[in-house]
Backbone bond lengths (Angstrom), bond angles and torsions (degrees), N, CA, C in turn:
res aa  C-N    CA-C-N  psi(-1)  N-CA   C-N-CA  omega(-1)  CA-C   N-CA-C  phi
1 M - - - 1.444 - - 1.528 110.33 -
2 F 1.334 115.74 -36.02 1.468 118.29 178.81 1.522 110.90 -61.53
3 T 1.342 116.07 -48.37 1.461 120.00 -179.55 1.522 111.18 -60.20
4 T 1.336 116.53 -41.48 1.460 120.22 178.99 1.527 110.94 -64.82
5 S 1.329 117.36 -39.17 1.461 119.63 179.82 1.528 111.34 -68.23
6 M 1.310 116.73 -29.86 1.471 119.96 180.00 1.527 112.75 -84.06
7 N 1.346 116.49 -37.83 1.464 120.67 -172.41 1.522 114.24 -108.71
8 G 1.322 117.48 -9.13 1.449 120.43 -175.13 1.523 110.62 85.20
9 G 1.296 115.51 171.55 1.456 120.77 -179.42 1.515 110.82 122.14
10 M 1.319 116.02 -168.22 1.454 121.11 -177.44 1.524 110.25 -120.28
11 I 1.313 116.51 134.88 1.456 121.08 173.86 1.526 108.47 -81.86
12 F 1.326 116.98 -48.27 1.462 123.00 175.83 1.516 107.46 -102.10
13 K 1.342 116.35 130.39 1.467 119.26 178.82 1.523 109.44 -149.80
14 P 1.329 117.24 154.14 1.463 119.60 176.55 1.531 110.17 -58.23
15 A 1.310 116.97 141.64 1.462 120.87 -179.89 1.519 111.42 -59.48
16 M 1.322 117.14 -29.93 1.463 118.71 -179.40 1.526 112.14 -67.99
17 F 1.334 118.71 -15.69 1.465 120.05 173.76 1.522 110.74 -70.09
18 V 1.330 117.28 -32.60 1.458 121.91 -179.88 1.529 110.73 -85.26
19 Y 1.339 116.80 -31.29 1.472 122.96 -179.52 1.531 109.37 -122.24
20 P 1.332 118.25 71.32 1.469 120.54 -172.95 1.524 114.86 -67.98
21 T 1.320 119.29 -18.95 1.467 120.37 -178.63 1.523 113.06 -94.77
22 D 1.327 118.34 -2.14 1.469 121.59 -179.41 1.533 108.72 -83.52
23 T 1.328 116.38 105.26 1.465 120.61 -175.86 1.531 112.76 -67.88
24 N 1.342 118.54 -26.51 1.469 120.12 176.75 1.518 111.70 -63.32
25 L 1.310 117.49 -34.73 1.461 119.89 178.13 1.521 111.17 -68.06
26 H 1.306 116.77 -34.62 1.466 120.44 -179.36 1.517 111.82 -75.41
27 S 1.328 116.44 -41.10 1.463 119.37 -171.94 1.522 114.23 -92.26
28 T 1.320 118.43 -37.24 1.462 120.72 -171.22 1.522 113.43 -111.67
29 H 1.312 117.73 -36.26 1.457 120.24 -170.63 1.526 113.99 -117.85
30 A 1.303 117.96 21.93 1.465 120.56 -177.43 1.521 112.65 -65.68
31 E 1.326 117.39 -27.13 1.462 119.99 -174.73 1.518 114.07 -108.30
32 D 1.341 118.75 0.54 1.461 117.39 -174.78 1.525 114.42 -124.54
33 N 1.322 118.22 13.90 1.459 119.20 170.48 1.516 109.85 -152.86
34 F 1.328 114.93 160.05 1.451 120.36 179.26 1.525 108.94 -153.56
35 M 1.306 115.44 166.86 1.459 121.69 179.37 1.522 109.18 -104.22
36 L 1.310 114.77 141.84 1.454 122.23 170.80 1.517 104.66 -108.59
37 G 1.317 117.05 103.85 1.459 121.04 -169.48 1.517 108.54 73.31
38 D 1.319 116.80 -151.38 1.467 120.82 -179.28 1.518 112.94 -104.47
39 A 1.336 118.49 2.22 1.457 118.71 -171.58 1.524 115.38 -130.89
40 L 1.317 119.28 -9.71 1.462 120.63 -176.93 1.527 109.74 -115.19
41 L 1.340 115.43 112.71 1.461 121.61 177.90 1.525 108.68 -87.41
42 V 1.322 116.91 128.72 1.463 122.29 179.58 1.523 108.35 -114.47
43 H 1.320 115.95 125.92 1.465 121.61 176.55 1.526 106.55 -126.52
44 P 1.327 117.53 93.16 1.467 120.12 -174.47 1.529 112.42 -73.10
45 V 1.307 115.38 157.89 1.463 121.71 172.61 1.517 106.59 -81.03
46 L 1.325 116.91 119.64 1.456 121.63 -174.26 1.527 113.93 -108.98
47 E 1.319 117.05 -2.08 1.461 120.96 -179.43 1.524 110.12 -110.80
48 A 1.318 116.54 137.10 1.463 121.12 178.50 1.526 110.43 -62.39
49 N 1.315 116.73 140.59 1.464 124.96 176.52 1.524 114.52 66.37
50 A 1.314 118.55 10.46 1.466 120.82 177.79 1.525 109.48 -72.67
51 T 1.302 116.60 142.77 1.466 120.89 177.89 1.524 111.93 -111.62
52 T 1.334 117.49 -11.70 1.460 122.21 177.39 1.524 109.07 -140.21
53 V 1.300 115.15 166.86 1.463 121.40 176.10 1.523 107.52 -146.41
54 R 1.326 116.74 141.94 1.464 121.64 175.72 1.519 107.86 -97.27
55 A 1.306 115.55 102.41 1.463 120.68 -178.79 1.528 110.27 -89.74
56 Y 1.300 116.05 147.88 1.456 122.56 176.00 1.526 108.43 -103.43
57 F 1.324 116.66 129.34 1.452 122.18 177.74 1.518 109.10 -113.97
58 P 1.325 118.46 120.72 1.459 120.24 176.05 1.531 110.14 -61.01
59 T 1.309 116.91 158.05 1.457 121.34 178.50 1.518 109.20 -63.93
60 D 1.315 115.43 115.30 1.457 122.28 -178.75 1.520 107.51 -176.29
61 L 1.291 117.48 -179.42 1.455 122.15 174.99 1.523 107.89 -91.96
62 W 1.332 116.22 119.69 1.464 121.92 -179.57 1.520 109.00 -121.53
63 Y 1.305 116.63 155.32 1.460 122.31 176.96 1.519 109.09 -120.89
64 D 1.318 116.93 140.62 1.459 121.68 175.98 1.524 107.83 -68.01
65 F 1.316 116.40 126.17 1.460 122.30 -176.83 1.521 112.01 -61.12
66 H 1.322 116.93 -34.36 1.469 120.93 -173.69 1.525 113.63 -83.54
67 D 1.334 117.78 -38.26 1.466 118.07 -175.64 1.533 114.69 -117.23
68 G 1.333 117.65 -7.26 1.447 121.09 176.50 1.509 116.04 79.71
69 F 1.343 117.86 1.94 1.464 120.62 -179.73 1.518 111.23 -75.96
70 K 1.343 115.81 146.42 1.457 121.78 178.42 1.518 110.34 -66.76
71 Q 1.319 114.72 141.51 1.463 122.99 174.44 1.522 106.49 -131.63
72 G 1.290 118.74 143.60 1.466 121.42 176.51 1.504 112.51 84.17
73 T 1.334 114.66 -161.52 1.471 120.49 -174.78 1.503 111.78 -108.85
């Protein structure tokens, strides 16, 4: 946030801004996920009373937030 406040830019942005060639983000997931910075994908629960959500992760190296283990490629 400090860097963004000094240099400008977006803290929250659509995931397709970070992965512009991923067609799934453009066609299917454009409205249900976003990036916080360049490394944290956020997929909020948008339905009332939902207990799970099926998030889409673009092809990249991801880490599990809870245990730190690598996920993906």
